[in-house]
N, C-alpha and C positions, 0 to 999 in steps of 0.2 A: 263546047261548054267549058268555061273556065273553072277549075277546081280550086277550093281553098287549100292552102298549105297547112296540113294538120300539125306540123311542128310549130309554125307560127301560132296557130290556134291554141296549142297546148301551153306555150309560154304566156299567151294572153290570159288563159284560164287560171293558171297557177298564180299569176300576178293579181288577178281579180280576187282570188281567195285570200292571198296574203296581204293585200292592201298596199304593197310597195314593190318596186323593182328589186331593191336590195334584198328584201325578204324572199322574193321568188328566186333570186339568183342563189341565195344560200341553200334553199330547198332543192333546186335543180343542179347545184354545184357547177354553175356557169358564171361567166363574167357579167356584171350588170349591163355593160355596153352591148353584149350579144343579145340579151333579152330585149333591151330598149330598141335596138335596130330591127329586130324581127317583129316586134309589136307595131313599129312604124310601118313596116312593109305590109302587114296585115291591114292596117288602117287605110293605106293607099289602095290596097286591092278592093276593099269594101266601099271606099269612097267617103268615109266619114270617121270622125274620132270615136274611139271606144272608151277612152278614159278622160276624166276631168280631175283637176287637183283640188282637194279640200284640206288645207293645212299641209301636213306632211304625208297625208294618205292620198292614194289614187282611188277614185270612186268611178264606177262605170257610168257612162252616159246612158240615156234610154236605149240606144242601139247596143251599147255594151252589155246592158242587162239581158237583152234578148240573146245576144251572142253567147253570154255566159250560161244561160239556160240550155241552149242547144249544145254547147261544148260539154256541159255536164252529162247530157244524154249520150253524146258521141263517145266520150271517154269511159262512161259507165258501161256502155255496150262493148267497147274495146276490151275492158277487163273481163266482162262476161264471156266474150268470144274466146279469150285466152283460156279461161277456166274450162269452157266446153271442149276446146281442142286438146287441152292437156288431160281432161278427164275421160275422153273417149265417147263412144256412142251414148252411153247412159246419161252422161252429163247434159246432153242436148235437151233433155226433157225438163231441166231444172231452170229454164229461163224465168226471170222475175215476173211475177204476176202482181200488179200494183192495184190495190183496192183502197178506195176512199170511203170513210164513214162520216156521215153528217153529225154535227155537234149534238143534234137533238135525238139522234138514234141511241137508244139505251145501250150502253157499252156491253152489258151482259148479252143482249140480243145479237150485237155485232160479233162478239166472241163466239157465241153458240153457232152462228151461221158459218163463220170461217173455220171453226174447229170441225164442224160436220163436213164441210167441203174438203178440208184437208184429209179427213179420214176416208172420204169416198174417193178422192182423187189420188191418194197415196203420197209417198214421199217426193213425187216429182213436182209438187207445187211449192215454189219458193215465194212465199208471201212477202210483200212490202205493203205496210198499212199506214195510211195518212188519215188525219181527221181535220175537219174544217167546216165552214158554213157552205151553203149551197152555191153561192157565187164562186167561192174558191174551188169547189169540186168541179163545177162546170168548166172553169178556166183550165184546171189541170187536165181534165179530159180532152179539151180542145187542143192543148199543147202536147198531147200524147204522153203526159206524165202519169196518167192513170189509165187502167183498162176498164174498170167498172167502179161505180160508186153506189152505196146504199144510203137512201135518204128517206125522210118522212114527207117529202113534197115532190110532185112531178115537175117537169120542166117542159114548156111548149117549145119544141125545137123548130117548128114550122117546116120549111122546105130543106132544112139542113140534113143531108144524107149521111153525115159522118157520126151523128149521135142519135140514140133512140132511148126512150123511156119505157119501162115495163112495170106494170103493177104486180107486186109479189103476193100481197095478201093484206088482211085487215085484222086488227085486234081490238076488242072492247077496251074501254079506258076505266080504270078504277081510281078511287081516291084513297090515299094511304095516310096514316098518321100514327103518332105514338099512342100507347094504351091510355095515357092520361087525357089526350085530346079526344080520343074516341069515346071515352066515358063521359067527358064533359059535354060534347056536342052530339052524341049519338042518340038523341031522343026521337022526336017526331020528325024523321027525315023526309025531305031535305030541308024543311022549314027551320029546323033547329040549328042549321048552319049559318043563319043570319048573323053577321058580325064575326064569324069564325076567321082565324088567320089562315091565309093561303100562300103557298109558294108556287109561282108560275114560271113556265119557260119563257124564253124571249118572244116578243110580240109577233115575229114573222113565222113562228113555228106552227105546224098543223095542230099540235096538241093544244097550244094556247087558244087557237080559234075554237076548237071543240069545247074547251072548258068555259070560255066566255059565252058561247052560245047557250050552254047549259045553265049558266048563271042567269041569263036573260029569260030563258024559258021558265025557270023556277022563281023568278023575281027575287033573286038573292043579291045582297049588297055585301060582298066579302071584304075583309080587311087584308090587303096585300102586304104580307110581311117581307117578301123579297122576290126579285126576278133574277133568274140565272140563265146565262147562255148555255152552260154545260149541264147536261142532264145528271151527271154524277154529282156535281156540287149541289144541285137541287135536292137530291136524296140525302146528302149529308146534313144539310140544314133541316130537312124533315126528320132525320134521325135524332137531331138535337131538340126536337119539339117546337121548332119555330112556326110550324103550321102544317096543314094538310097539303099534299102534293099529288099530282096526277101521274099515272104510269100505265102503260099497256098491260092488260091482265096476262098476256103471254109470258111476262116475266114476273108475275105476282109472287110466286113461290120464292124466287131469288130475292126479290125486294123485301119480303117479310123476314126471311131468314137473315139476310146480310145486314139490314138496317134496323132490325128489331122493331118493326112497326106492324100495324094491323090494317087490313083493308076494310074501310068503313062502308063503302057502297060501290056500285058500278054505275057509271054515268050512262044514261039512256041515249038513244039515237045512234048515229053512225060512229064506228070506232076509228081508231087511228090507222091510216093506210101507210104501207111501206113500198118503196119503189127502188128499182135498179136503173141506173143511168149507164149506158154501155156504148163504147166506141164501136162503130160498125165494123171496123177492120178486125176486131177480136170477138165479134158477137157470137160466132159459132164455135169458138175454141172450147176444148174440153174443160179448161179451168173456169171459164165463164159459166158454162152449163152446170158445172159442179156447184158453183156458188148459188146460181138461180135455183137449182133443185134443192139445195140445202136450206135456202131461205124459205121456200114454199113448205118444206117438210117441217121446219121449226114453227112456222106460222100456221101450219095445218091447212094450207091452201092448195087447191088444184092449180094446174097451169092457167094463169090469168091472161086476159087479152092485153095487147100493147095499148099504151095511151099516148 
């Protein structure tokens, strides 16, 4: 097996971060010719160019972007290893635990779950938290950039053995709005909501589907005031009185207190479900189990079957 020269890889990685060989040379305190020569040797070893020129900057090629992602992981682990070896036995338990949160997952719910997991697992959990849409989270899990992701939608992984999805629990969905909106439209529900302004999450979210199904069942023609990808932004517009907005009732107390709104009603039918997407390699780790147990505790659910 032919091993990559990590010194060459380091010089490439720093150059990719800095955007030029001269800037990388200044950061590494080396001659530009040294860095240029070693990047060339790396490109010869992998058999393809890693940089292309765009004006005065060097930009990674598609192969360069992949190499930069792996280099970031390699040198991040290198730094972590040094900290572990310097810190002794106790430091070994502080490996980074990388968690992804879906854009449509209420931030307070994500915080509550991770705070509970941190409390249960102790100071040994070194959390790294990212947020993004479902496609981003699945991609980061596949690249081993995440250990677990919490979302509002499942993923059908089929025959892939490296990823699995697990149902954590379910929460009813409530409609929230300012006191003025509640007084204006809170008559003969739900018919009195005809023509009322609504704030909706992005179309692909599970919450959006639940609310739209409820509209159809009750023959409501709402006035859509805004659609928001981020659940936090949705609540901020709701706080300003732009319209009614949905939220899982598991966070109702926080929503009412933080955004100074009232819960008008609870939407009938199935509630919003929450899922964990987990890499098989870390599926049985103490950190994963701490997050799963904390999520079920927050959601008030028993251990749920895998989906």
